[in-house]
N, C-alpha and C positions, 0 to 999 in steps of 0.2 A: 572598523570591520565593515560597516555599511558601505563605505566608499569602495572597498575591495569588491563587495558583491556587485555594486553598480558597474564598476569597471569590467568585471567578468561578464556580466550580462551584455554590456555594450559590445565587447569584443566578440562574444558568441553571435550576436545579431549581425555584426559586420561580416564575420567569416561565413555565416549561413547565407547572407545576402549575396556575397561574392560567389559562393558555391552555386546558388540558384542561377545566377547569370551564366556561369560556366555550363550548367546543365542545359540551359536554353540554347546555347551556341553549339552543342554537340550535334554533329550532322549524321551520326549513325542512326540506323533504323531501330525500331523498338525491339526487334528480335536480336539485332547485333548488340544492343545494350544489355539484353537479358543474358546473352552468352558472356559478355564481359563481366556481368555481375556474378556469374557462376565460376568465373576463372580467378586466377591469382589477383587480377586487377580488382575484382570485386572484394577481395579480402582487405585490400588497402583502402579503397575509396567506396566501400559498399553503401554507406549512408547516402552519398550524393548520387551514385548510380541508381539506387532504389528510388530516390525522390524523382529522378529524371524519368525513369520507366513509368512510375505512377502518374506523373504529369502528362506524359505522352498518351498513356492509356485513356485518361479522361477526355482527351481531345479526339479520340477515334470515333468514326461513324460505325454504324451497325455492321456493315460489310467488313470493315477493317477489324472489328472486334471478333468476328467469326474467324478471320484468318489468324488472329492472335491466339485464340483458343485452340485452333487446329495445330498451330505451332507447338503449344504446350502439350497437346494430346499426342502428336506424332513424333516430333523431333526430340522431346524430352521423355520418351517412353522407356520402359524397361527393355532389356535385351533377353528375351526368353531363352534363347539357345545358350547364352552365357550362364544364365541362372541354372539351367539344367546341368551344365558341366560342373559348375561350382557346387551344386547340391550333391552330385555323385561323388565329387572329390571330398566334400565334408563328411559324407556317409562313410567313406573309407578312411578318412584321416581327420579326426576330430581335434584339430589344433585351434588355438585362439586365432591364428592367422587365417585359417580357412573359414572359420566362423565369421570373422570380420569381413572377409571378402564377399561371402554370401550375403551377409546383412546389408552391405552397401549396394550390392547389385540388385536386390529385390526392391529397393526404394527408387521410384521414378525420380529423375533429376528435377522434375517440376516441383516436387515437394521441397527440395532444397532451395529452388528459386523463390517459392512463396515465402519460405522462412527468411531469406535475405531481403525480399521486398518488404518484410514486416519490420524493418529497422527504423525508418524515420518516424517522427512524432505524427500521429494521426494515420499511420499506415494501416493499422488494424481495421479502422473504419473504412478505408479505401478498399481493402480486400473483401470485406463484407459486402460492400456495394458492387464490387467486381463479380461476386457470386450471384448477386441479383441478376446481372446481365447473363451470366452463364446459365442460370435456371430457365431464363426466358428462351435463350438460344437452343438449349439442349432439347427442347420440345420438337424442333425441326431438324436437329442434328444429334440423334440419340447416341452416336458413337462417342460424343464428348462426355458421356457419363463417367468414363474412366477418369477424366480430369476432375469431375465433380466429386468423385470418391476421395480424391486427394485433398480437395478443399475441406470436405467434411472431416476427414481424419485430422487435419491440422486445427480446424476451428474447434473441434471437440477438446483438443488439448489446451488451446489458448483460452477457451471459455469454460474450463472445468470448474466445478463447485468451489474449489479453493481460491479462485480469483474473483468470484462474484461478491458484491457488496449489497446487503439488504438495506434499503433506506425507506423511511416512511415519507410519503408525499402528502402534504397538507396545504392549506390555503396560503401559507407563508413560503412555500417552495418557489424558487425563481420562475418567472413567467415563461422563460424559454423551455423549461421542462414541462410546465403545465400545458403549454401549447401542444407538446408532443403527446401528452395524455389524451387530449381532445382528439388529435389526429389519429392516434393508434387504437382508440377504443373500438373493439371489433364486435362486441356482443350487444350492447345497448347504447346506441349513438348518443353523444352529449350534444344537446341542441344549441346551447348558448352558455355564456359566462355564469348566469344564475343557476343553470342546471349543474355546471361543474361545481359551483359553490355548495349546492345541496349535497353533493357526493363527498365533499372534503371537509367542510367547516363544522357541521353539527357534532356534538359530543358522541353520538352513536354511529359515527362513520369513520372508517379507516381506509387507507390505500397504501399498499406496499409495492416496491419495485426492486428488481435486481439491476445493478449497474456493474460495468466492467471498468477497471482503472484506466484503460486506454480509450474509453468512450464515456467520460464522466457526465456528459449532458444528454446521453442517449439511453433511455430505459430499454432494457432487453425484453422484459415481461413485467406486467403489473397485475395485481389483483385488487378488486374493490370489495370491501367488507362492510356489511351492515350488522350492527349489534342490536339484537331484538330480545323481546321477552319470550317469544315462542317461535317455533319453526314456521316460516312464512310459506304461503301457497300461491303467491301472486307477485310478480315483479312490478305490476302496476301499483300495488300497495307499498312495496319497498321504495319505489322512486316517486311516490306521490308528493305533489307540492303541498297538499293540505295536512300531511301527517304531523303529529306532535313528536318532536325529538325526545329520545329516552336518555336519561343520565347513564353514562357508561357503566357506572358501578351497579346499576340495576339490571343490566343485561345478563341473560342466562344462555343466549344462543349467539354464536358468531356465524354469519351467513356469507359465504363466498359467492357473490352473485355475478361477477364478471371477471374473466381472466383473458388478458389480451397479449399475444405475442407481438412485439414491435418491429423486429428486424427480419425482413423477408430473406435476407442473405444468410440467416442462421436457421433456416428451415431444416428440420431433421436433427437439430441439437436441442435436446429437451431440458427446460429449466423448471417447468411447472411443478413437477413432483417435489423438487427441492424447495421451491417457493412456498407451497402450501404447508409443508412440514415446518419450515422455519417460522412462518407467520403464526402457525398454531403455537409454537414454542414462545414466541414474543407475546402473544395475547394471553397465554396461560400465566406468564410472569406478571403482566400488567394488570390483568383482570381475573383473579381467581374465582370470581362468581360465575364465570362462563363454564357451563357443563357440557354443552353440545356444540359440535362443529359440523356444519352441513353446507352444501351448496344449494343454490337455486339455479338450475342449469337448463339451457335450451336442449332441444332434441332435434338437431338439424336434419337428420335423415328420415324422419318419420313419414312425412307426406310423400316422399319419393318411394318409400317402401309400400305405403298404401296404394299408390298408383300401380305397383307391380302385383298387388293382390286383387285387382278388379275382377279378374276372371276366375278367382278361386271359388270353389263350390261352397266352402264354409265361411269364408271371410269376405268374399267379393261384395256382397250387398252392403254390409256395414261399412266397408272401406269407402264405398261410393257415398254413403250418407255422411260420413265424417268429412270427406273432401268437399261435399256440398254444404257443410255447416249445419246439418239438420239432425245429427245424431245426439242422443242424450249424453250427459257428461259421464254417466256410468260406463257407457260403451267406449267413449273416448279414452277413459282411464284404463279400461280392460284391454283395449287394443294397444295402447302404449306399453302396458306391461308385457304383452305378447311380443311386441317388437323388441324391447330392450333385453328380454330374457332368451328369446328364441331365434331372432333374425341374425344369422351368422354369415361371415365370409367363408371362402373356401378353406382358409387356415383355421377355422373354428372360432375366431374371435368375433365379437359383435360388429355389426355393420356400422353402428353409430360411432362416429369419431370421438365425441365427448364421453360416451360411455367407456370406450377403450381407455381413454386417458385416466378417468377417475377410478375405474375398476383396477387398472394397472397400478395405481397408487395405493390400492388397498381399501378403497371405500366400498360401501354397499349401497345398492339401490334401496332407498329408504321409503319414499312416498311419491305419488304422482298426482298432478293437479290439472284439472280442466280450466279453461278460461283464465290461465295464469299469465299469458302474454298476448294481449290483444292488439299489439302493434302490427303494422303491415307485415313486417318480417316474421314475427311470431306466428301469425296466422298462415303465412305462406309456407313456412318450413315444418310446422308441427300442429297446425290447426289450433294454436293457442295453448297447447299442453306444455308443461314443464315438469322437471323431476328434481327431487332432493337426493343428493348422494351424501351419505353419512360417513364422517371420518371418526370412527370409534377407536381411540388411540390404543386400546388394549388388543384390538383384533386386526389392525391395518396390516401388520407384518404377515400374519397368517393368511389373510385375504389375498394379499399380493402374491404370496407363494402359490396358493391354490389356483389363482387366475393365470399366473405365468406358466406353471407346470402342467395344469390340466384344463385350463380354460373355464374353471368354475366361477360362476357369477354369484357373488354374495348379494342376497336380497332379503328384505324383511318379510315377515309373515303376511303383512298387508299386500305387498307386491306379488308374492306367490299366489295369494288368494285371487287377486285381480287377474293374474295371467290365466287362471283356470275358471274364471267366472263365466256363467252363461250370458251370452249377449242378448240384450233386450230387443235390438232391432232385427226384425224378420222380414224377408221378402214378401210382398203382397201376393196373395194367391190369385192366379189368373182364372177367370171363368170362361167356360167353353161357349 
């Protein structure tokens, strides 16, 4: 039996190699190859055609990539007039045939092209990388957003929760994946191998990531977890080199202190809400002693908001003192509470992106901390302030619904009190 497997693998490699040579010899342009892939020829030799298209794309320069995306955008577009006619026909004649014709017409041909391109081994990762190029190019060619919508539509179906695999990353994880954790860490930079070890090896540390079967060595998103005795108020304490590790069985709090999206090409496809909920489930089974699940999160938009308040009659002076680093911690916490609860976008949702994420998952704003992140980035984005979002399992669903339907922000009494607290910092009275 093993000899048969070996022979089968050898033949597969030979045929695949022969096909690769044939693809390199194909003189057709990339757009001609795409048309062939969409035709009856593509149904017969789709695997090889798709491989050739993806190989050609990787060799394109920026100007050629723009032309390729314009081809997708214009030549593989829907026919609006045809759709209108078919819609009128279906309204008058609701047969299966008319429904099928309308359904096929409303889907741009580029969606079918992307599906057929996704046939070879490794093609999914190639298409994710292709979207990275598209997101960069669309900034100067906004009409290409139509094509990006089709990428998002397909990527959401290919990367839906049913395909994702949760894996724990630890010190024994292959180095090729650990290297990616270091590279993708987006919240608290990992400085060296010893720093990585401190986050993965001790018994009171966990790291979990989602993977996709078609990209087994590429984490999609990962979360770093600290197991603690109490709710922490400083990332400096959580990551301290001098801290004494806690036995996991003694932990009462699980702290999600860093969540990093790894694939730029999957922007707009959310995994974080699924990740946190599944990690909570995993930890609850492993460590029943844990009673509290919180984050220790950055507040990335806070200082930008303070800058916008400089001329405000009520908040301008204290905003300036916080930005100057001279405000008391009470005022920093009070202003952070005002920002998280009251600073809204035009659609009524919080300005802060991290707040939108956790509140959208059903968490509540639990507590606020001054001097919690004294790193250069922490001081630059939030004057050192950080926030705990609490995941209370009994109320996350209701909190999520209230936030989604009415924009209601769940917050503790402590945070509500801070938002209404009298500010200590007062403008100095000028003398005549």
